[in-house]
C-alpha positions as CSV (number, residue, x, y, z in Angstrom):
1,M,-4.6,10.6,14.0
2,P,-1.0,11.7,15.2
3,G,0.4,12.8,12.5
4,G,-2.7,13.3,10.1
5,H,-3.0,9.7,9.8
6,L,-6.3,8.1,10.0
7,D,-6.0,4.8,12.7
8,V,-7.3,2.0,10.9
9,L,-7.8,-2.2,10.9
10,A,-6.2,-4.3,8.5
11,T,-8.7,-4.2,6.3
12,L,-8.5,-0.8,6.0
13,Q,-11.5,0.5,7.8
14,L,-11.2,3.8,10.0
15,K,-10.8,1.8,14.4
16,T,-13.6,3.9,15.5
17,N,-16.0,3.4,12.1
18,P,-15.5,0.2,10.2
19,R,-18.4,1.3,8.0
20,V,-15.2,4.3,6.4
21,F,-12.7,2.2,3.7
22,V,-9.5,4.3,3.9
23,A,-7.0,3.7,1.2
24,G,-3.9,6.3,0.9
25,D,-1.5,8.9,2.2
26,V,-4.0,9.3,5.2
27,V,-4.0,5.1,6.1
28,G,-1.6,5.5,9.7
29,L,0.3,2.3,9.2
30,P,3.8,2.0,9.8
31,E,4.9,2.2,6.3
32,Q,5.9,4.5,3.3
33,H,3.5,6.6,1.9
34,T,3.9,6.3,-1.7
35,L,1.4,6.0,-5.0
36,I,2.5,2.5,-5.4
37,K,1.1,1.2,-1.4
38,A,-1.9,3.3,-3.0
39,T,-2.6,1.1,-5.8
40,A,-1.6,-1.7,-3.4
41,H,-4.3,-0.7,-0.9
42,A,-7.1,-0.1,-3.2
43,P,-8.3,-3.8,-4.5
44,I,-8.4,-4.3,-0.9
45,V,-10.7,-1.7,-0.5
46,V,-12.5,-2.6,-3.1
47,A,-13.1,-6.3,-2.2
48,N,-14.2,-6.1,1.1
49,I,-16.5,-3.2,0.4
50,R,-17.6,-5.9,-2.5
51,T,-17.8,-8.0,0.5
52,L,-20.0,-6.7,3.0
53,V,-22.2,-4.6,0.1
54,E,-23.8,-8.3,-1.8
55,A,-23.8,-9.5,2.3
56,N,-26.4,-6.2,3.5
57,G,-23.5,-5.2,5.7
58,K,-23.3,-9.0,7.5
59,P,-20.3,-11.0,5.8
60,T,-20.3,-14.4,6.2
61,K,-17.4,-14.3,5.0
62,A,-14.6,-12.6,6.2
63,L,-12.7,-9.2,5.3
64,K,-9.8,-9.0,3.3
65,R,-6.3,-7.9,5.1
66,Y,-3.8,-5.6,3.6
67,T,-0.1,-7.0,3.8
68,K,2.1,-4.3,3.2
69,A,3.8,-4.5,0.2
70,I,8.2,-4.4,0.5
71,D,8.8,0.0,0.6
72,S,11.5,0.4,-2.2
73,I,11.7,4.2,-4.4
74,L,11.8,4.9,-8.5
75,V,13.4,6.9,-9.6
76,T,13.8,7.8,-13.2
77,N,16.5,10.2,-14.6
78,G,15.4,11.1,-18.3
79,R,14.2,9.0,-20.8
80,V,15.7,5.8,-20.9
81,R,17.3,5.5,-17.4
82,L,15.7,4.0,-14.3
83,S,16.6,3.7,-10.8
84,F,15.0,1.5,-8.7
85,L,16.0,1.0,-4.6
86,R,14.8,-1.6,-2.3
87,S,15.2,-1.8,1.6
88,P,15.6,-3.6,4.2
89,Q,17.9,-5.4,1.9
90,C,19.0,-2.4,-0.3
91,V,19.4,-3.3,-3.8
92,L,20.4,-1.0,-6.3
93,I,19.2,-1.9,-10.0
94,S,19.8,1.0,-13.2
95,L,19.1,-0.1,-16.1
96,T,20.6,2.0,-17.8
97,D,23.8,-0.1,-18.4
98,A,22.1,-2.6,-16.8
99,R,24.8,-3.4,-14.0
100,F,22.9,-5.1,-10.2
101,D,24.5,-3.2,-7.3
102,V,23.9,-5.7,-4.1
103,R,25.2,-3.7,-1.1
C-alpha cells in the first residue's frame, strides 16, 4: 500500500484478496486520482461483481479489465465559463470564447 493506495489487478480486484474490488482514490494505479477516474472504475467493478455472482464465484468468462482513461482537468470559471485541459498533448479548450489553443 505505497502512498496510501491499494495494489490492484487490472480487474480492479485487490492483489492480496481477489474477492475484494476497489474503486476511486484508493486504487493504486499510475493515474491521476480524480472523480472522473472513479466514474470510470465503477462500471468495471459492477460488471465484474455481477459476473462472479452469476457464476457462483467461478466465472466462465473473463472479467473486464480497466483501461486507463485520458488524464484531464476540468475547471469552472463562473456560471457559464469552462476550461478543459487534456494531457499529454496539452490541449486547452476555453468555452467562453470558443477558442481552441493547441500547445
